[in-house]
C-alpha positions in Angstrom: 102.7 98.4 -22.4 99.9 100.8 -23.2 97.8 99.4 -20.3 100.7 100.1 -17.8 100.9 103.7 -19.2 97.2 104.2 -18.8 97.2 102.7 -15.3 100.0 105.0 -14.2 98.3 108.0 -15.7 95.1 107.2 -13.9 97.1 106.8 -10.6 98.6 110.3 -11.2 95.1 111.7 -11.8 93.8 110.1 -8.6 96.7 111.4 -6.5 96.5 114.9 -8.0 92.7 115.0 -7.1 93.5 113.9 -3.5 96.2 116.6 -3.2 93.8 119.3 -4.5 90.9 118.2 -2.2 93.2 117.9 0.9 94.6 121.4 0.1 91.1 122.8 -0.1 90.1 121.2 3.2 93.2 122.6 4.8 92.3 126.1 3.6 89.4 126.0 6.1 90.9 123.6 8.7 94.6 124.7 8.9 95.2 123.2 12.3 93.9 119.7 11.4 97.0 117.5 11.9 95.4 114.4 10.4 94.5 116.3 7.2 98.0 117.7 7.1 99.5 114.2 7.3 97.0 113.0 4.6 98.0 116.0 2.4 101.7 115.2 2.8 101.2 111.5 2.1 99.2 112.3 -1.1 101.7 114.9 -2.2 104.6 112.5 -1.7 102.8 109.8 -3.7 102.0 112.2 -6.5 105.6 113.3 -6.7 106.8 109.6 -6.8 104.2 108.8 -9.5 105.2 111.8 -11.6 108.9 110.9 -11.3 108.0 107.3 -12.4 106.0 108.7 -15.4 108.8 111.0 -16.5 111.4 108.2 -16.3 109.3 106.0 -18.6 107.4 108.5 -20.8 108.9 112.0 -20.6 107.5 115.1 -19.0 104.0 114.9 -17.5 103.4 118.6 -17.0 102.6 121.1 -19.7 105.8 123.1 -19.5 108.1 124.1 -22.4 111.2 122.9 -20.5 113.4 125.3 -22.5 111.9 124.1 -25.8 110.6 126.5 -28.4 107.3 124.6 -28.7 104.8 122.6 -26.5 105.9 119.0 -27.2 103.4 117.6 -24.7 100.6 118.3 -27.2 102.0 115.7 -29.5 100.7 112.9 -27.2 97.1 111.8 -27.3 94.7 113.8 -25.2 93.0 111.9 -22.3 89.7 111.5 -24.2 91.7 110.1 -27.2 93.3 107.3 -25.2 90.2 105.1 -24.9 90.5 104.6 -21.2 
């Protein structure tokens, strides 16, 4: 179970990295249609992965979500997970 959780988290991190890098590239190449397609593909994948994570494990982003405290800090930090 923990391996699946770590694998999913790693996939989210990879997808997020790809989205950020594609976004940076598009900042200097705004008319590149292939880059735009790549960005959309990565953004869609990231969204799907985050929805999967939230269904199985709760919120993935560090938002309060109407709570009076930051509950996400209760989980292990990435360097504490032994990945």
